[in-house]
RODO-2510 file (C-alpha; in nm, 4 decimals, decimal comma):
residues 347
     n   res          X          Y          Z
     1     m     0,6323     0,7378    -0,4285
     2     e     0,3080     0,9258    -0,3979
     3     l     0,1575     1,2349    -0,5421
     4     s     0,1592     1,5556    -0,3464
     5     s    -0,0967     1,5403    -0,0681
     6     s    -0,1763     1,9055    -0,1214
     7     n    -0,3494     1,8507    -0,4514
     8     l    -0,3876     1,4869    -0,5447
     9     g    -0,3706     1,3052    -0,2130
    10     s    -0,5729     0,9983    -0,2995
    11     l    -0,4768     0,9003    -0,6518
    12     p    -0,2623     0,6437    -0,8328
    13     e     0,0729     0,7320    -0,6911
    14     d     0,3560     0,6622    -0,9317
    15     v     0,6283     0,4315    -1,0549
    16     s     0,7225     0,1617    -1,3595
    17     e     0,8443    -0,1764    -1,5264
    18     d     0,8059    -0,4227    -1,8135
    19     q     0,4954    -0,6000    -1,9301
    20     g     0,4771    -0,9755    -1,9281
    21     l     0,6220    -1,2308    -1,6883
    22     p     0,9412    -1,0780    -1,5516
    23     q     1,2429    -1,2858    -1,4647
    24     r     1,2592    -1,3415    -1,0912
    25     n     1,6303    -1,2620    -1,0737
    26     l     1,5838    -0,9269    -1,2423
    27     i     1,3024    -0,7927    -1,0316
    28     s     1,5127    -0,7204    -0,7270
    29     v     1,6711    -0,3809    -0,7459
    30     f     1,9876    -0,5329    -0,6059
    31     a     2,0030    -0,8349    -0,8400
    32     s     2,1834    -0,6487    -1,1176
    33     k     2,3149    -0,3590    -0,9175
    34     p     2,6072    -0,1988    -1,1011
    35     q     2,9473    -0,1159    -0,9576
    36     r     2,9248     0,2111    -0,7685
    37     s     3,1292     0,4871    -0,9262
    38     k     3,3689     0,6638    -0,6949
    39     n     3,2460     0,9908    -0,8433
    40     i     2,8849     0,9358    -0,7378
    41     y     2,8053     1,1257    -0,4231
    42     f     2,5582     0,9806    -0,1815
    43     s     2,4857     1,0439     0,1810
    44     q     2,4886     0,7709     0,4409
    45     k     2,1466     0,8908     0,5536
    46     y     1,9950     0,7732     0,2233
    47     l     2,1430     0,4230     0,2180
    48     p     1,8894     0,1436     0,1582
    49     q     1,7786    -0,0332     0,4752
    50     d     1,6767    -0,3974     0,5013
    51     w     1,3177    -0,4854     0,5904
    52     l     1,4235    -0,7477     0,8437
    53     g     1,3508    -0,6215     1,1912
    54     y     1,0188    -0,4793     1,0734
    55     f     0,8719    -0,7788     0,8928
    56     d     0,9864    -1,1237     1,0084
    57     r     0,9880    -1,3109     0,6778
    58     e     0,8903    -1,3020     0,3121
    59     d     0,7420    -1,5582     0,0769
    60     d     0,6220    -1,6088    -0,2795
    61     i     0,2598    -1,7188    -0,3042
    62     s     0,2065    -1,9157    -0,6260
    63     i    -0,1579    -1,9157    -0,7332
    64     p    -0,2692    -2,2670    -0,8385
    65     n    -0,3375    -2,3244    -1,2081
    66     s    -0,1808    -1,9961    -1,3115
    67     n     0,1529    -1,8252    -1,3691
    68     e     0,0809    -1,5609    -1,1063
    69     v     0,3273    -1,5352    -0,8151
    70     f     0,2659    -1,2748    -0,5459
    71     h     0,5331    -1,1688    -0,3027
    72     v     0,4253    -1,1179     0,0572
    73     y     0,5949    -0,9878     0,3704
    74     m     0,4806    -1,1257     0,7052
    75     a     0,5209    -1,0320     1,0690
    76     g     0,3816    -1,1531     1,4023
    77     k     0,2832    -1,4954     1,5276
    78     e    -0,0660    -1,4665     1,6709
    79     g    -0,3845    -1,2657     1,6658
    80     p    -0,5959    -1,1469     1,3720
    81     v    -0,4296    -1,0831     1,0354
    82     v    -0,3895    -0,7201     0,9294
    83     f    -0,3703    -0,7700     0,5525
    84     c    -0,2126    -0,4626     0,3925
    85     l    -0,2598    -0,3403     0,0351
    86     h    -0,0257    -0,0689    -0,0904
    87     g    -0,0941     0,2214    -0,3230
    88     g    -0,0091     0,2445    -0,6912
    89     g     0,3676     0,2600    -0,7393
    90     y     0,4466     0,1516    -0,3824
    91     s     0,5111    -0,2034    -0,2556
    92     g     0,4251    -0,4130     0,0473
    93     l     0,7276    -0,2576     0,2216
    94     s     0,5272     0,0637     0,2419
    95     f     0,3922    -0,0907     0,5640
    96     a     0,7291    -0,2060     0,7016
    97     l     0,7713     0,0407     0,9889
    98     s     0,4076    -0,0013     1,0917
    99     a     0,4355    -0,3801     1,0770
   100     g     0,7259    -0,3650     1,3208
   101     i     0,4870    -0,2160     1,5765
   102     i     0,1586    -0,3930     1,4937
   103     k     0,3204    -0,7378     1,5042
   104     k     0,3447    -0,7170     1,8825
   105     k    -0,0318    -0,7594     1,9058
   106     a    -0,1423    -0,9030     1,5712
   107     r    -0,0157    -1,0652     1,2538
   108     v     0,0664    -0,8522     0,9517
   109     v     0,0730    -0,9556     0,5856
   110     a     0,1595    -0,7083     0,3101
   111     m     0,1487    -0,8222    -0,0529
   112     d     0,2994    -0,6711    -0,3641
   113     f     0,0349    -0,6122    -0,6295
   114     r     0,1007    -0,7369    -0,9825
   115     g     0,3446    -0,5101    -1,1615
   116     h     0,4873    -0,3996    -0,8291
   117     g     0,7694    -0,5053    -0,5978
   118     k     0,8708    -0,8700    -0,6397
   119     s     0,5395    -1,0056    -0,7679
   120     s     0,5246    -1,1476    -1,1209
   121     s     0,2330    -1,2072    -1,3524
   122     e     0,1519    -1,2752    -1,7151
   123     n     0,0184    -0,9214    -1,7487
   124     d     0,1738    -0,6664    -1,5167
   125     l    -0,0289    -0,3866    -1,6757
   126     d    -0,3695    -0,5369    -1,5973
   127     l    -0,4502    -0,3202    -1,2962
   128     s    -0,8234    -0,3451    -1,3480
   129     i    -1,0150    -0,3420    -1,0209
   130     e    -1,1564    -0,6855    -1,0964
   131     t    -0,8147    -0,8394    -1,1548
   132     m    -0,6604    -0,6846    -0,8431
   133     c    -0,9549    -0,7966    -0,6287
   134     n    -0,9238    -1,1514    -0,7643
   135     d    -0,5506    -1,1436    -0,6911
   136     v    -0,6068    -1,0481    -0,3263
   137     v    -0,8732    -1,3146    -0,2738
   138     a    -0,6556    -1,5759    -0,4442
   139     v    -0,3539    -1,4917    -0,2263
   140     i    -0,5566    -1,5135     0,0952
   141     k    -0,7212    -1,8413    -0,0100
   142     t    -0,3847    -1,9916    -0,1112
   143     m    -0,2292    -1,8847     0,2191
   144     y    -0,5066    -1,9916     0,4551
   145     g    -0,7229    -2,2445     0,2696
   146     d    -1,0767    -2,2985     0,3934
   147     s    -1,0068    -2,1934     0,7513
   148     p    -0,8771    -1,8358     0,7330
   149     p    -0,8207    -1,6371     1,0544
   150     a    -0,9999    -1,3107     1,1267
   151     i    -0,8795    -1,0669     0,8619
   152     v    -0,8769    -0,6880     0,8594
   153     l    -0,8108    -0,5385     0,5171
   154     v    -0,5994    -0,2223     0,5284
   155     g    -0,5634    -0,0424     0,1978
   156     h    -0,3750     0,2755     0,1074
   157     s    -0,4870     0,4854    -0,1907
   158     m    -0,5239     0,2441    -0,4880
   159     g    -0,4983    -0,0393    -0,2362
   160     g    -0,7797     0,1232    -0,0382
   161     s    -1,0012     0,1027    -0,3417
   162     v    -0,9164    -0,2659    -0,3840
   163     a    -0,9841    -0,3304    -0,0153
   164     v    -1,3282    -0,1706    -0,0415
   165     h    -1,4196    -0,3665    -0,3537
   166     v    -1,3068    -0,6960    -0,1977
   167     a    -1,5064    -0,6194     0,1177
   168     a    -1,8137    -0,5180    -0,0815
   169     k    -1,8035    -0,8448    -0,2767
   170     r    -1,8174    -1,0358     0,0554
   171     a    -1,5591    -1,2695    -0,0926
   172     l    -1,3775    -1,3229     0,2393
   173     p    -1,5942    -1,5085     0,4959
   174     s    -1,3562    -1,4218     0,7816
   175     l    -1,3344    -1,0487     0,7030
   176     a    -1,3659    -0,8695     1,0353
   177     g    -1,2744    -0,5096     0,9532
   178     l    -1,1875    -0,2569     0,6826
   179     v    -0,9401     0,0307     0,7048
   180     v    -0,9045     0,2754     0,4162
   181     v    -0,6077     0,5111     0,4114
   182     d    -0,6317     0,8520     0,2438
   183     v    -0,8519     0,7796    -0,0537
   184     v    -1,1935     0,9344    -0,1141
   185     e    -1,3981     0,9020    -0,4332
   186     g    -1,4716     1,2716    -0,4812
   187     t    -1,1112     1,3902    -0,4494
   188     a    -0,9777     1,1005    -0,6548
   189     m    -1,2186     1,1388    -0,9448
   190     a    -1,1556     1,5131    -0,9633
   191     s    -0,7800     1,4543    -0,9723
   192     l    -0,7697     1,1983    -1,2537
   193     i    -0,7294     1,4615    -1,5241
   194     h    -0,3973     1,5642    -1,3712
   195     m    -0,2475     1,2175    -1,3396
   196     q    -0,0634     1,1810    -1,6686
   197     k     0,0939     1,5225    -1,6298
   198     i     0,2101     1,4379    -1,2792
   199     l     0,3566     1,1083    -1,3940
   200     s     0,5313     1,2621    -1,6956
   201     n     0,6825     1,5456    -1,4913
   202     r     0,8362     1,3292    -1,2195
   203     m     1,2004     1,2307    -1,2204
   204     k     1,2204     0,8930    -1,3929
   205     h     1,5863     0,7877    -1,3885
   206     f     1,8307     0,7634    -1,0991
   207     s     2,2032     0,6938    -1,1027
   208     s     2,1736     0,5027    -0,7766
   209     v     1,9190     0,3708    -0,5281
   210     e     2,0418     0,6331    -0,2812
   211     k     1,9540     0,9088    -0,5271
   212     a     1,5990     0,7761    -0,5576
   213     i     1,5602     0,7645    -0,1806
   214     e     1,7017     1,1153    -0,1492
   215     w     1,4714     1,2472    -0,4211
   216     s     1,1620     1,0953    -0,2576
   217     v     1,2418     1,2709     0,0687
   218     k     1,3675     1,6032    -0,0622
   219     g     1,0911     1,6128    -0,3212
   220     g     0,8342     1,5934    -0,0440
   221     s     0,6598     1,2716    -0,1453
   222     m     0,7847     1,1090     0,1771
   223     r     0,8507     1,2675     0,5108
   224     n     1,0065     0,9760     0,6955
   225     i     1,3638     0,8981     0,5856
   226     e     1,3707     0,5655     0,7677
   227     s     1,0628     0,4425     0,5850
   228     a     1,1927     0,5686     0,2515
   229     r     1,5180     0,3755     0,3016
   230     v     1,3194     0,0557     0,3508
   231     s     1,0429     0,0948     0,0931
   232     i     1,1850     0,2911    -0,2014
   233     p     1,4362     0,0266    -0,3214
   234     s     1,1477    -0,2178    -0,3788
   235     t     0,9786     0,0293    -0,6140
   236     l     1,2794     0,0397    -0,8485
   237     t     1,4325    -0,1757    -1,1198
   238     y     1,7665    -0,1448    -1,2958
   239     d     1,7505    -0,0551    -1,6647
   240     d     2,0509    -0,2196    -1,8319
   241     s     2,0074    -0,0280    -2,1578
   242     k     2,0070     0,3124    -1,9886
   243     k     2,2437     0,2127    -1,7075
   244     c     2,0223     0,3622    -1,4393
   245     y     1,7388     0,2854    -1,2021
   246     t     1,3812     0,3524    -1,2983
   247     y     1,0398     0,2709    -1,1556
   248     r     0,9106    -0,0833    -1,1468
   249     a     0,5406    -0,0081    -1,2025
   250     k     0,4314     0,1546    -1,5269
   251     l     0,1307     0,3441    -1,3977
   252     e     0,1257     0,5745    -1,6981
   253     k     0,0267     0,2750    -1,9121
   254     t    -0,2707     0,1801    -1,6934
   255     e    -0,4895     0,4900    -1,7413
   256     q    -0,7782     0,2868    -1,8803
   257     y    -0,8331     0,1431    -1,5310
   258     w    -0,8036     0,4529    -1,3124
   259     k    -1,1683     0,5585    -1,3256
   260     s    -1,2878     0,2122    -1,2224
   261     w    -1,0699     0,2239    -0,9108
   262     y    -1,2651     0,5137    -0,7646
   263     e    -1,6072     0,5406    -0,9312
   264     g    -1,8783     0,4547    -0,6794
   265     l    -1,6224     0,3958    -0,4062
   266     s    -1,8000     0,5934    -0,1346
   267     e    -2,1275     0,4005    -0,1667
   268     k    -1,9379     0,0701    -0,1747
   269     f    -1,7458     0,1679     0,1368
   270     l    -2,0679     0,2503     0,3233
   271     s    -2,2271    -0,0751     0,2072
   272     c    -1,9630    -0,2924     0,3751
   273     s    -2,1140    -0,4524     0,6834
   274     v    -1,7897    -0,4927     0,8819
   275     p    -1,6498    -0,2231     1,1157
   276     k    -1,4896     0,0522     0,9092
   277     l    -1,2157     0,3089     0,9719
   278     l    -1,1189     0,5910     0,7342
   279     l    -0,7832     0,7586     0,7917
   280     l    -0,7283     1,0898     0,6145
   281     a    -0,4381     1,3303     0,5875
   282     g    -0,6827     1,6202     0,5663
   283     a    -1,0521     1,6780     0,6395
   284     d    -1,0900     1,8533     0,3030
   285     r    -1,0714     1,5145     0,1308
   286     l    -1,4157     1,4075     0,2545
   287     d    -1,6836     1,4056    -0,0176
   288     k    -2,0568     1,4599     0,0315
   289     t    -2,1534     1,0921     0,0481
   290     l    -1,8960     1,0140     0,3145
   291     t    -1,9710     1,3338     0,5051
   292     i    -2,3326     1,2226     0,5413
   293     g    -2,2294     0,8660     0,6266
   294     q    -1,9864     0,9895     0,8906
   295     m    -2,2518     1,2104     1,0492
   296     q    -2,4781     0,9073     1,0627
   297     g    -2,2108     0,7087     1,2455
   298     k    -2,1658     0,4491     0,9709
   299     f    -1,7905     0,4477     1,0081
   300     q    -1,5124     0,5843     1,2208
   301     m    -1,2956     0,8594     1,0780
   302     v    -0,9643     1,0018     1,2001
   303     v    -0,7758     1,2921     1,0426
   304     v    -0,4053     1,2334     1,0985
   305     r    -0,2285     1,5662     1,1257
   306     n     0,1205     1,6583     1,0074
   307     t     0,1464     1,3822     0,7510
   308     g     0,1515     1,3403     0,3767
   309     h    -0,0466     1,1008     0,1597
   310     a     0,1405     0,7909     0,2829
   311     i     0,0214     0,8059     0,6438
   312     q     0,1555     0,4579     0,7257
   313     e     0,5047     0,5656     0,6186
   314     d     0,5148     0,9228     0,7455
   315     t     0,3747     0,8556     1,0934
   316     p     0,4072     0,4790     1,1543
   317     e     0,3693     0,5075     1,5318
   318     e     0,0386     0,6926     1,5147
   319     f    -0,0830     0,4787     1,2251
   320     s    -0,0063     0,1586     1,4192
   321     s    -0,1809     0,2889     1,7316
   322     l    -0,4905     0,3656     1,5265
   323     i    -0,4921     0,0164     1,3729
   324     l    -0,4403    -0,1578     1,7074
   325     n    -0,7069     0,0477     1,8769
   326     f    -0,9448    -0,0347     1,5898
   327     l    -0,8806    -0,4057     1,6525
   328     s    -0,9276    -0,3611     2,0262
   329     r    -1,2453    -0,1580     2,0295
   330     n    -1,4119    -0,3904     1,7766
   331     r    -1,2862    -0,7019     1,9562
   332     i    -1,1376    -0,8462     1,6369
   333     g    -0,9624    -1,1805     1,6667
   334     p    -1,0200    -1,5053     1,8592
   335     n    -1,0362    -1,3355     2,1974
   336     g    -1,0230    -0,9748     2,0899
   337     v    -0,7053    -0,7698     2,1085
   338     e    -0,6373    -0,5999     2,4355
   339     i    -0,4364    -0,2814     2,3923
   340     p    -0,3846    -0,1219     2,7358
   341     g    -0,2815     0,2396     2,7434
   342     i    -0,4093     0,3393     2,3982
   343     c    -0,6654     0,6171     2,4134
   344     k    -1,0024     0,5674     2,2530
   345     l    -1,0180     0,7211     1,9087
   346     q    -1,2239     1,0288     1,8422
   347     h    -1,4544     1,0579     1,5472
***
């Protein structure tokens, strides 16, 4: 669940869960799902929807010589790997609907960050930029060894910051592209002072998964019911003591790291040598550094209209077309990716 795109668009989004190494059988929102009361009203339109049909499979990636286990969702069989990093409080399933389209031309991998989704770690609250970058590199190295395929990092909000930092470190020898979704340093830094208030004012407890899905849509944080039905359940955990659902990620306890996510982000983004695409939900998000860089042609920028902060969820068809065209025009992959019929993007 994200913050309102009208005022905070590109900041840590929201959500919560326990510190330490969680039990695998308790992480799933369905693992300890209580009996549904006959008195609880819920609409069929807000029923949880399985991710199968969008992603093809899931897996747990155990990092050697550690207790870190990262959950990943995968789709597609050939082509470059579009490696997706979700925003704070979301999960890898934030990219489910988009993966169902992109997988026709490329492979898609979406991981759950520590403290999110089905991933488990010794310290779920360590969302420092260094730790998250190391996690991403470790997952990719564990999955592909010393011969990784061409990889395009796609990061939304907090995940966009991580993607930029990983790219700037040049830690991935096969990195072929970078896509950042609705996060800009200037807007993010200015919004940090509002974050705790936003997190404290949100609804925190839900009597059912359906109620959480309904709230995310009616509250305006998501505009696509289908995507909400797939992704929201993975952002929840069942609280036995309170007999309700609450958020898996405890973003309100990670404030010490927020500034480091975004400080210097624009310069780092411009310093990355691979082809770059910035997707924004509004042109007003662009800060001075990026405005100059965009005028100088250092990256491609597209403003996606009629969407909220979570562009990949609200408009998955347009988002997927933008990603596939980015792969095509930059000839990313063994033989490039041919996407007939997709119009060239406009800066």
